[in-house]
N, C-alpha and C positions, 0 to 999 in steps of 0.2 A: 504494500500500500504506500502511496505517496504521503510524505510528512506534511504537517501543517505549514501554511504560508504565513508571511508576516501580517500581523494584525493592522499594520498601517495602511493597507490597501482599502479602498472603498468597497464595501460589500454591496454590490448593486441590488442584490435581492431584497435588502431592507431599506434601500435608499429612496425608493419611490415615494414614501411618505414625507420625507424631508426635502428632497430635491429631485429634479429630473436627471437621471444618470447620463443621458446623451449630451447634456450641456458640458460634460467633462471633456468632450472632444474639441470644443471651441478653440482652446489655445493652439491646437495643431493645424488649424485651417491655413492653407497655402504654404505650409512648411514642407520642404523637400525631405523625403525619406532617404537617410544616409546609410544606416546600418541596421542589421537585425541580429539579435542574440537569443539563445535558447538555453533553458536549463531542464535537464531530465533527472528523474529519480525513479529507480527501479523499473526502467523501461517506459515510464510515463513522461510525456511532455507536460511540465507543470508550470513553466513561466516563459513568456516571450517579452523581449524588450525591443521596441521600435525606436531607434534614434533618429530624430528629425533635426532640422537646422538649429533649433533653439531648445527643444523639449524632448523628453523621453516618454513614450507610452508604455507602461508596465501592465501586462495582461497576465493574470494568474488564475489557475484552477483552484476553486475553493472545495476542498475534499469533504467538508462537513455537509454540504447540500448539493454538490455537483453544479455549482453556478460559476459564472465568470466574475472575477473582481478585476477592476482596472483603475488606474490613476495616472495622471500626467505629472511628471516631475521636471524640475529644471536641470537636475543632475541625477546620476544613478551609479551605484557601485556595481560593477560588472563582474566582481569576483564570483567564480563558480559558474559563469555563463560561457557558452561556446558561441563564436561568431558564425552566423548563418548567411551573411550577406551575399557570398558568391554561390550559394546553393541555387540550383536550377529552379527551385520552387519560388524564389524571391527575386531573381535577377531582373525580371521585367518591371518590377516596381521600384527598384533603386533609382533615385534621382527624380522620381515623380512627386508632384505636390499632393498632400493629403487634402481631400475634398470633403468627404462626408463619412460619418460614423452612425451606425444603427445598433440598437440594443433590442433583442427579441425576448419576449416573455412567453414561457410555455403555458400549457393549460392548467398547471398547478400554481401559477403566479410567480415562478422563479425566472430570473434572468440567466439563461444558460447559453446564449449565443450573441456574438457581435459580428457585424459586417462592416467592412472598411472599403472606401474607394480612394483610388490614387489616379490623378490626372484626368478624371472623368466624373460625371455625376452618378454613374452606375456602380454598384458595389462590385469589387474585384475578388475579395477574399471573405471567407466566413470562418470564424473561430467558434467552436462549439465544445462544451465540456460534457463529457460522459465518463463514468468510471474514474473520476478524479484526474482526468487527463484532457489536455487541450487537443482537439482534432482540427486540422486545417483543411479547408476546402476552397476550391476555385470556382467562381461563379461565371458562367457564360450565358449570354443572351442570344436568342434567335430573333430574326426579324419577324414581325407579325405578318400574317397572310390576309 
């Protein structure tokens, strides 16, 4: 099992009452994505760090309720993280401006998915937490008929 994450992250599952979690993306708007880092535990992807021009987006799997926690920081300690920037999964996004972020709520009322767009208004990637691990998906759109 993946160990507990830092309590300093915003737990978006409970944030709805006090503030809208998607507003957390606002500081990233129009910042270029520079680097990406990951941290794994016991075969689980438990944290991702997106380094932008001026800020860091820290995304974390909350093992207590399989939700996504995230927060924007001015700086971040990258000790224990591996750089993913040159990975084929991310290379098309490096250098692109952050445009939009979405937070999804499942039928039980928990925030367990985040979608992010880079260089376009359409979401490009989705991050979903299941089994205390972050799963990464690519979103593609087809033209309507």
